ZATOR-771557 format. One line per 8 residues: number of its first residue (from 1); their letters; for each residue x, y, z of N, C-alpha, C. Coordinates in steps of 0.2 Angstrom, whole numbers, plus 5000, padded with zeros to 4 digits. Example, Ala and Ser with C-alpha at 12.3 -4.5 7.8 and 13.67 -1.06 7.14 Angstrom:
<nodes>
1) AS) 5066 4972 5039 5062 4978 5039 5066 4984 5039 | 5064 4989 5035 5068 4995 5036 5064 5000 5039
</nodes>
This chain:
<nodes>
1) EYVHIAVN) 5384 5462 5429 5387 5467 5422 5393 5469 5423 | 5392 5474 5427 5401 5479 5425 5407 5473 5428 | 5406 5474 5433 5412 5469 5437 5414 5462 5433 | 5411 5462 5431 5412 5453 5426 5417 5456 5419 | 5415 5460 5414 5417 5467 5410 5423 5473 5412 | 5422 5476 5418 5429 5476 5422 5435 5472 5424 | 5434 5465 5426 5438 5458 5428 5443 5457 5421 | 5436 5459 5417 5440 5452 5408 5443 5459 5408
9) EIIEHHQK) 5443 5465 5407 5450 5470 5408 5455 5470 5408 | 5455 5467 5416 5458 5469 5419 5464 5461 5416 | 5457 5456 5417 5464 5451 5416 5467 5449 5408 | 5466 5454 5402 5466 5455 5397 5472 5456 5399 | 5473 5465 5402 5478 5466 5402 5484 5464 5407 | 5483 5459 5413 5488 5453 5414 5492 5453 5410 | 5487 5447 5405 5489 5440 5400 5495 5445 5396 | 5491 5451 5393 5498 5457 5390 5505 5460 5390
17) VIELGQNA) 5503 5458 5399 5510 5461 5405 5513 5460 5404 | 5512 5448 5404 5513 5441 5406 5517 5443 5400 | 5513 5443 5391 5516 5441 5387 5522 5446 5385 | 5523 5453 5384 5526 5457 5384 5535 5455 5392 | 5532 5452 5396 5536 5450 5399 5541 5442 5400 | 5536 5438 5394 5540 5432 5390 5544 5436 5385 | 5541 5440 5382 5545 5443 5374 5552 5444 5377 | 5548 5450 5381 5558 5453 5382 5562 5447 5387
25) EETFSLLM) 5560 5442 5393 5563 5438 5395 5567 5431 5386 | 5563 5433 5382 5564 5427 5376 5570 5430 5372 | 5571 5438 5371 5576 5443 5370 5585 5445 5372 | 5579 5448 5379 5585 5447 5383 5588 5443 5388 | 5588 5437 5389 5591 5431 5397 5596 5430 5392 | 5597 5428 5387 5603 5427 5388 5611 5430 5388 | 5609 5436 5385 5612 5443 5385 5611 5446 5393 | 5607 5443 5399 5608 5446 5403 5611 5441 5409
33) LVQFLFSL) 5614 5435 5405 5616 5430 5411 5624 5432 5406 | 5628 5432 5400 5634 5432 5399 5635 5442 5403 | 5630 5446 5404 5635 5452 5407 5635 5448 5414 | 5629 5447 5418 5628 5447 5422 5634 5442 5426 | 5638 5435 5420 5645 5432 5422 5647 5435 5421 | 5651 5441 5416 5655 5443 5414 5659 5451 5421 | 5651 5453 5424 5650 5457 5430 5655 5453 5433 | 5652 5447 5437 5654 5444 5441 5661 5438 5443
41) SIMCCQLF) 5663 5439 5437 5672 5434 5435 5676 5442 5434 | 5673 5449 5434 5676 5457 5434 5677 5456 5441 | 5672 5454 5443 5673 5458 5453 5678 5454 5457 | 5676 5444 5455 5682 5439 5458 5688 5444 5459 | 5690 5445 5452 5699 5448 5449 5700 5453 5452 | 5695 5457 5453 5696 5465 5459 5696 5463 5464 | 5694 5460 5465 5693 5457 5471 5700 5454 5471 | 5701 5448 5470 5709 5448 5471 5714 5451 5468
49) QLSILAMG) 5715 5457 5467 5716 5463 5465 5718 5463 5474 | 5714 5466 5475 5713 5473 5479 5716 5467 5483 | 5716 5460 5485 5720 5457 5490 5729 5459 5490 | 5733 5460 5484 5739 5461 5483 5739 5468 5484 | 5738 5470 5483 5739 5476 5481 5739 5482 5491 | 5744 5485 5489 5743 5485 5497 5739 5493 5496 | 5737 5493 5506 5732 5493 5504 5731 5505 5506 | 5735 5506 5507 5737 5515 5507 5737 5521 5498
57) SPQFYSMG) 5736 5515 5493 5743 5517 5485 5734 5516 5482 | 5739 5523 5476 5732 5525 5475 5728 5519 5466 | 5731 5512 5468 5729 5506 5460 5724 5505 5466 | 5725 5505 5475 5720 5500 5478 5714 5505 5477 | 5713 5510 5478 5707 5516 5477 5705 5515 5471 | 5704 5513 5464 5706 5517 5458 5701 5505 5457 | 5702 5504 5461 5704 5498 5457 5696 5495 5464 | 5695 5494 5470 5691 5496 5477 5684 5499 5474
65) IYAILMLF) 5686 5507 5469 5679 5509 5466 5678 5507 5459 | 5683 5503 5457 5678 5497 5453 5675 5493 5452 | 5678 5492 5459 5672 5485 5462 5667 5488 5463 | 5667 5490 5466 5661 5496 5470 5656 5493 5463 | 5658 5497 5461 5656 5497 5453 5652 5494 5449 | 5653 5486 5451 5654 5480 5447 5648 5476 5451 | 5650 5479 5460 5643 5476 5462 5638 5478 5463 | 5639 5486 5460 5633 5491 5462 5628 5487 5455
73) QIFLFCYR) 5632 5484 5447 5628 5482 5445 5626 5476 5444 | 5629 5474 5447 5623 5466 5450 5619 5468 5457 | 5621 5471 5460 5614 5474 5465 5609 5476 5456 | 5610 5481 5453 5605 5484 5449 5599 5474 5447 | 5603 5472 5444 5601 5464 5439 5597 5463 5447 | 5599 5461 5450 5595 5460 5456 5590 5463 5461 | 5590 5467 5461 5585 5472 5459 5578 5472 5459 | 5580 5473 5452 5573 5473 5446 5570 5467 5447
81) GNEVMLHS) 5578 5462 5447 5571 5453 5451 5571 5455 5454 | 5569 5456 5460 5564 5456 5465 5559 5458 5467 | 5560 5466 5461 5554 5472 5460 5549 5469 5458 | 5549 5462 5451 5548 5460 5446 5541 5454 5452 | 5543 5451 5454 5543 5446 5461 5538 5450 5467 | 5538 5456 5467 5533 5457 5472 5530 5459 5466 | 5531 5465 5462 5523 5467 5460 5518 5463 5459 | 5521 5452 5456 5519 5448 5454 5514 5445 5460
89) YDIIDSAF) 5519 5447 5466 5514 5445 5472 5509 5449 5474 | 5509 5456 5472 5503 5461 5472 5500 5461 5467 | 5498 5456 5465 5493 5456 5459 5488 5451 5462 | 5491 5450 5466 5487 5440 5468 5486 5445 5476 | 5488 5448 5479 5486 5451 5486 5481 5455 5484 | 5479 5459 5480 5477 5464 5476 5468 5459 5474 | 5470 5456 5470 5463 5450 5470 5462 5447 5473 | 5462 5444 5478 5463 5440 5485 5457 5446 5492
97) ASNWVVID) 5463 5452 5490 5458 5459 5495 5451 5464 5491 | 5450 5462 5484 5446 5463 5481 5439 5462 5487 | 5433 5462 5484 5425 5460 5489 5425 5454 5481 | 5425 5449 5483 5427 5445 5476 5423 5440 5479 | 5420 5439 5486 5413 5435 5489 5407 5439 5482 | 5404 5446 5483 5399 5445 5482 5397 5446 5473 | 5401 5445 5470 5402 5444 5461 5401 5436 5459 | 5399 5436 5455 5396 5429 5453 5400 5427 5454
105) TKTQKSLL) 5399 5416 5451 5401 5410 5451 5410 5415 5446 | 5408 5414 5439 5413 5416 5434 5416 5420 5438 | 5415 5427 5434 5418 5432 5437 5424 5429 5445 | 5423 5425 5448 5429 5423 5452 5433 5414 5452 | 5428 5409 5448 5434 5406 5442 5439 5410 5442 | 5435 5419 5435 5441 5423 5430 5450 5425 5435 | 5444 5428 5441 5448 5429 5444 5452 5425 5449 | 5453 5418 5449 5459 5411 5453 5461 5411 5450
113) LMMTRACK) 5459 5410 5441 5463 5407 5437 5468 5414 5436 | 5467 5420 5436 5471 5425 5436 5476 5427 5442 | 5474 5424 5448 5479 5423 5453 5485 5416 5452 | 5479 5412 5446 5483 5406 5448 5492 5411 5441 | 5487 5415 5437 5493 5416 5432 5501 5418 5435 | 5495 5422 5442 5501 5428 5441 5506 5423 5450 | 5508 5419 5451 5511 5416 5452 5519 5413 5453 | 5519 5416 5446 5526 5416 5441 5523 5422 5441
121) P) 5532 5422 5446 5533 5428 5437 5537 5432 5434
</nodes>
């Protein structure tokens, strides 16, 4: 009985985290897309400018540093998205690695539903 209550609390917490993620996605998805596209277009322009400039000039170094910073900003978007995916898959692995064979069928089904829901990062 204690295991069933604990699993239900974990599932409720997981559902709240999913709801929070959906709310954040609805709020920030357009803003993040615009920011990502602008950073990508600036990166392309910077690389074009770098190909025109002389390699030892001060403008080359300043534009090179700016291009590296834009690349770092794009990297941060991709890195955080990858971290969300990895943690989502860790939930599935942790639920499967638990001693689910000894618990009752109702709790096993609850774990299975949580694992299925965690497949979408």
